[in-house]
Structures are given as structure tokens and as C-alpha cells.
N, C-alpha and C positions, 0 to 999 in steps of 0.2 A: 150259643149266638158266640159268634167268632169276635176274639179281642183283638182290637189294632193297639199295638204300642207306639205311646208318643216317645219320639225318640228326641229328648232336649240338646238344642243345638248351643252347645258350649262357647262356639265363636261368636256368639251372639250377644254375650252375658254385657248387661249393660249394670249392675247392682248386684252388691251381696248385703243380707239385713239379716242382724241375730236377733234371735226372740226366743220365749221360752212358753214351755207349756204352764198352762194356770190351770188351777184346780177347777175352776170355772169351764174349760176346754174338755174336761171328762166326760164322756159317756156311761151310759148304765154296764157298759164292759169295762170300766175303770180305764179307759184308753180314748186318744184322741178323738172326738165325735167328728162327723161329716161337714156339721155347721160350724164348727169353732175352727175347721180345717180352711174352710171356705173364708171365713174370718180373716184369719191369720195369712191367708195368701194375699186379701184385698188389702189388709197392713203392709206386707211387704211390696206390693204392686205400687200403693199409693207412696210409699217414702222411694221407692226406684225411679219414681216420675219427678216428683217433688224435688228430686236430686238435682234434676236437669231443667228445674224451675217448669214444669209442665203439670201442673195440680191437673188433675182429671175433668174437673168442671170450666176447665181453660187453656186447652190444648190447642197452642195456634189460634186464641179466640172461638173454639168449638167445644164445649161438653163433649163429654165420651158417655158411653152404654155399653154395658155389656151385653153380648147377643150370645152367646154361648161359652160354656164350661164343658172341660173333660178332667177327669182327674184319674188317676191311675195310683192306687194303691201298694207301698212295698213293703213296709213293717210299720209295726205298731210306735206311737210316742206315747210317755205318760209323764203327768204330773211328777216332778218338775222338771223334766228334760230342757236341755239349753238345744236349740236347732238354730240352723242358719238357712235362710231361702235365698237360693239365685234369682234372678230373675235376667233371662233372655227375649229381645226384641228383633227377631229377623228383618233386613230388608222387605218394608211391607211391599204387597203385590196388590193393587186394586185402593178398595176404599178401606178394608178392614187393618187395623192393628194384630197380630196377631203374637198374644204374649203366652211366653212359656216359663213356667216357673218349678225350680226343684228343690224341695223340703228334705233336708236332712239332719241328721244328730250333729252338733260341731265338734264333739270330739272325736268320734270313731270314723263319721263321713258316710254311716251308715244308711240309704236314702230310706225316706218314709213315704212320702209321694211325689206324681210328677204330673203337672197341670198344664193346661192350654186355654187361653179365653181369647175368645174375640172380640174385639172392642171395632165399634164406629164413632166417628164423632159429629156429631148432628146441627144441621144449623137450626138455632131456634125458630127463623121464623117460617121456615118450612117444613121442618120436623123430619127433614128428609137427609139420608148421610151425605157426607160433602169426601172429597179426594184430601188424604191427608195432607194439610200443611206442608211447604216446603220448608220453613223453622221447625217442625216437629223432625222431618225426616233428616234434618241436617244433625239437630241435637242427637239424636238416637246413634245416627251415624257416627258422631264423634264419640259417645259412651261407648260406642263397639268398638274404636280406632280404625274404623274405615274410613 
């Protein structure tokens, strides 16, 4: 199987979040487990959007749902490593927000993982995806400095 490289868009960073590996995040191999990584990325993502006053359950009047997730691992993290997550959101194309996250060791900067999530905003009445509201587009552009 060919591995596609996730390229993290540094120019689209909107937030940086510090966290650490908890003992409950460790798997049987005594390193950060996949399920815990997904939870840590979600925490950083929700903090990034909350900093823009865009909680995931009300982004411009619409709740968001994750429709896919891709993760590439670069190195291990273990308890009690201090980590940092950069969250980047390039200009949206179509109805999806594509969110990239880069998880690294806080002190050395050594990468742990890179992830990409696609989120849709959903109309509650119809259950269908909607275009990303202008208020969300503007908040993200301002956070990127564009």
C-alpha cells in the first residue's frame, strides 16, 4: 500500500495547545495509544475553535461532524511527555473544513504525529451539509492573519 504524505500547512496555523501524555493514554506497548492520540487531537481542536468563539456544536449556527480522519505517526510519546499541538485550517473549499494538526514534543520539537480531519457543518432540520458560513470563514482568516 502506498503511503500518502500529510503535508502540514504551517501558513494556516490558527492555534497552539500544550498538553501532556497521561498515564491513562499509554497502551500495552507503554507509549501513546491511537485512541488516546485521537482524544488529545480532539481536545486541541476544540480548544482552537473555542479560542475563536466557534464551539464545534455551534459554528456559525451549525453543529459540526467529523467525516474522516487520517493520522501519520512519526515517533513515540510516553508518560509524562509534554507535547504541543499546532492546529491549522486552510481556506475552505466547498462545504468541508479541512483541519490539520501537528503533535510534537514540546521541548525538542520532535514530531509525534500529523493528522488531517475533514469536518462538515450540518443543518439540524435537514441533516444535510451546509456551506461554511461567512462568519466562520472570516474568523479563520483573521486567526491565520490572512
